[in-house]
N, C-alpha and C positions, 0 to 999 in steps of 0.2 A: 497920875500913876500910869506909866507905859508898860504894856505887856511886852516882854522881851524873851524870845525863845530861840533856842538852837535845837531843832527837831531832827535827831538821828535815830532812825529805827531800822533795824535789819531783821527781815523775815525771809528766810531761805536765800534765794538768789536776788530778791529785791532789797534795795536800800533807799530810804528816804533821807535826804539831807536838805533841810529847809530852815534857813534862817528867817525869822518872822518878827516883826514888831508891830504893835497896834496901839495907836494914841487913844486917849479917853474920847468917846463920841465918834470914833472912826469906824468905818465899815470896810473890811478888806475882804475881797472875793477871791477864793481859790478856784481856778479853772484849769482844766486839763482833760485829755482823753481817759477812757477807762484804763484803770491800772497805773495812773500817773502818780498816786499817793495822796490824793485829796482826803479820802475817808480815813486813811491811816493817820494823817495830820490831825483830823478832828478827834479821833479816839485818843491820840496821845494828849491833846490839849485838855479833854474832858477827864482823863485819869482812867480810861477804860483799858489802855495798854501802857505799859512803862517804856521810857526811852532806853535805847541801847547805850546812848551816849548823848552829851549836850546838856540842856538845862531849860526849864520854864519858870520865869520869874515875873511876879507882879508886884510892883513897888518893893517893899522889904520882904515879901513872902516868896519863898522858893517852893514850887510845887513838885518839881522833879529835877534831880541832879544825881545820876548814877555815879557811884553805887550806894550812896549813903542816904539820900533823900527821896522819898517818894509819898506824896499826899494822895490817898485814895480818892475816887470819884465823889463819894459822899460828903467829903470834907472840903471840897473845892467849891468856891462860890461861882458856880457855872450854871447857866440855863440852857437847855438844848431844845431846839425845834426840829423834830424829824420830818422826813418826807411824808410818812403816812401818819404822823401826828401822835400816834400810840395813846389815844385817849382811853380812859378805862370805860368799857362798855356799860358797866353796871352802876357807874355814878353819874350824877347830873353834871351840867356844865359847871354849876357853882362848886360842887364837891370836887371835880377834877381840878379846877383852879386852886382851891384851897388845899389840895393834897400835899404839895411841896411845903406849905407853911405848917401843916400838921406834922409832917415828918421832921420838921426842925424845932418842934416843941410848943408850937402856938396852941392855945386852947381853942376849942371848937368854934365858939362864938367869935373870938377875934379873927380866927382864920377866914370864916365865912363872911365876916363884915369887910375884911380887906380884899376878898376874892370878889364880892359884889361890886366893890369900887372899880376893880380891874375890868370886870365885865362891862360896866358902864363905860369905861374908857375905850373899849373896843367896839362899843355900839351893840351889845348883846345883853343888856339889863333885862329885856323882856324874855330871854331864852334861858334864864338861870336855872330853871327846874327840868329843862329838856335833857334827854339822854343823847349821847353821840349819834345813834342811829336816826334820830329826828332832826338832825342838823344838816344843812347843806355842806359841800365841800368848803366853801368860803367860810362859813360860820365855824366849822370844826377847826380850820386853820387859825381863826382868831382866838378860839378857846385856848388852843395849844400855845399860841403866842402869849396870851395872858398868864397861862400856867408857868411859861418859862420866865416871865418877867416879874411876876408877883413877889418872888423872894429877893428881888433887887440884886441879882448877880452882877459880879465884876466883869464877867466874860459871858457873851451870848453866842451859841454856836448854832447856825442854821444849815441844816443838811437837806438841799434841794427843797426849800420850803413851799414852792409853788408847783413842783412837779405833778402833784396828784390832781390839780384842778384842770377843768376843761378851758378851752381858749376863751370863751365868753366871760367865765368867772375870773380868770386869771388877771385881766387887765384892771379891775376894780380892786382885787385883793392886792395886786402888786403896789397900787397906788396907796392903799391903806397901810401896808407894811412899810413902805418908805416913809409915811408920815410918822408912824410909831418908832422907826429907827432914828429919825432925826431928833425925836424927844428923848431917846435913851442916852444917858451919860456914860455908860460903860463901853467895853470894848466889844466888837462884833466881828466874827469871822463866818463868812457865808461860802459854802460849797454850792456850785451850780454848774449845769452844762448849758443853760440858756444865756447867750450873749445879751439878750435885752434885759433879763433879770439883773445881770452884772452891771450893765450900763445904768439902769435906773437906781439901783439900790446901793452900789459900792462907791466909796471915794477913791479906792485904789485897787487895781487887779494884779494878781500874782499868777502867773501861768506856769503850771508844773507839767513836765514831760519826763517819764522814766525816773521819778523821784527827785528831780532837781528843778530849780528856777530857770526858765529860758527867757523870761521877759517879766517886767512889772512896771507899774506906773499908773498915773491917772487914766481913767477909761478912754478919754478923747485921745490922749497920746498913743495908747496901745492900739486903738482902732485905727489911727492915722498912719502909724509906722510899725506894722507887724513884723516879727523877727523869726517866725517859723511858719511852715506850712499849715500847722494846726491852727494857729492864730489867724492867719490869712483866711482859711476856710471859715473859721468862726465868725469872722468879720464881713465875710462875703466878698473877699478881694482876690485878684489875681496877684501873685507875688513871685518874683524872680530874683536871683542873686547873679551879679556879674561884676565886671571890671570897666569902670568908665574912663574914658579918655576924651575930654571935652563933652561934646553933646551926644556922644555915642557910647553905649555900654554893650559890651560883648557879654552874652549870657553864658552861665557855666554849662547849661544843657544844650547849648548851640543857639544860633540866631543871634539878633542884635535888636536893641530898642534905641530909638532916638529920644532923648530926654527933653523935658521942659526947660531945664536949666543945666549948664555944664557942671561937670563933677570930675573928680580925679580918684582913681583907686577903687577899692572894693565898695560895692554899693547894693542896696535892695532897691527894687523898683516895683511899685505896686499901682494898680488902677482897678476901677470897679468893673464888674461884668457888663453894666449897662453902658460903659464907655466903648464897648466893642461893636463895631459895625460889620455886618456881613454882606458880601457882594458877589454876584456871579462872575464878574471880571475884576482884574486888578484895578482899584479905584485911581483917579487921577484928580489933580486940582490942588487944594491947599495941602501943605506939608504934613505928612502922616506916616505912622509905621503901618506896613501892610505885608502880609505873608500868606502863602497858600496853606489851607487847612482842610481836613476831612472831618465830617460829622461822625462822632462815635456814640452820641446819645442825645436825647431830647426829652425834657422833663417840664411838666407844667408846675408853675410856682404861682399860686393866687393869680394876679393879673398879668403876669409875665411868663415867658418861657425860657427856661434855661437850656442852652445847647452846649454840649461838651464837644471840643474840637481838638483833633490831634494835629500837630504841626510842629514846626520849629521856631517859637516855642509852642507847647500845648497851651490852651486858652479856654476860659469859660465866657460865654456871652449871654446876656439877658436881653431878649427881644420881645417885641409885641406879637400877639396872635396874628395881627395883619400882616407882618413881615413873614411869619411862617407861612402864611397862605400865599403871599406874593411870590415867595422864592420856592415854594412847594418843597419845603425842607424835608429830608429823610436820612436816616443813618446810612453812611457810606458816600454821601454826596460831597463833592469837592467844591470849595468856595474860597473866597479871599477874606481874611480877617483884617480889620483896619482900626487903629487907635491913634487918635491925634496926640502929638507930644505933649500939648498943654493938659491932657487928661492924665498924665503920669505924674507919680511922685517918687523922688528918689531921695535916699538918705544913706549915710555911712553904714557899712555892714561890720 
C-alpha cells in the first residue's frame, strides 16, 4: 500500500504544493527552512487541517479530497511523535502507551498487556510505573515512540523527534530510533532541521522551500549534488551556479572556477570548506583555483575554525587552529583562497 498525496494548502499568502508518495517501510524526511511548509504538510497528513485542493490516499482509502471527502484525525490510522513528546504527566509510562489503545476501545487489561510488550521492545520494561517527570529525555522519547506505534498505524509522523535531547543523549537515541524504524512496516514521514538525523533515519529526502519541492532523492545523492543555497548550507558545502565551457565555468555572481572534468552549459559547482586553503600570497605550483578574499568572520566549530571570506566568489573555509595562529587571522585581513580543481564537483543545473 503506497501513500499517495497531492498536498495543496492555502493559508493567506502562503501556498503549499507538495506531491508526496511513501512506500511501505520507507522513511521520507521533509527538510527546509522555517516557513517552508513542513509543519503544514504534517498537519494535513494527520488530519489536523484540511486540504484546499488535492488528495491523500492510502491504498483504497481516501483521507482527504476536497470538497467532498475529509477523514478527521481520530479516524485516520496515524501515529505521531511530537518534538516535546506530549506525554501525560499524571499517567505512568505504561498508561501513556496504553492510552491510544484505550481510546480505540481496548479493555484496560488488554491495553496494558500490549503496552507492556512495547515498553519491553523499546528497553523500558523496568520503567513502566514511572511518571514522565522521573524519566530522562531519551527514555521519554522512547515512551512516546511506543505510544505512537502501539496502535500499529499505517502512517507514522515524526516532528523533530530528537530536537529536545542534549548532544550526548541524541547519539544513542538516534541509533535506537533508526533500529525501530527499520522494523516498522508502515509509512514514515519525518520533519527535521538536523541533516544528520535525516541522513541516518531517512531513505529519501524531500527539500521544501516556500511551499514547493526544490530537490529530492536519496540522502547521499542530495548531499553530493545540492541544488539550492539552503541545501548546500545544510550539507556544509560551497555552492555556485555558472556556465561551463570545457574545463572553465564562469560563475553567475562573477569569477570563474576550473573544473575537475570538462562540461558544457549551465552547471552547479560544489566543494567542501575544508578543501579551501588560505595563503598570504597567491599560491604557485600545482594547477588550482585561486582568488583574492577578505575575512568577514571567524567562528569556532568543534576542532576546526570556519572562516567566512568575501571575494569573487565569496567562500567558506574550514581550517585548523594551527593555521589560524600561523596566519594570525582576523576580520578584514586580505588573503588568497585556493581550491584544487580535483576537489570540485560539477553537475548539470
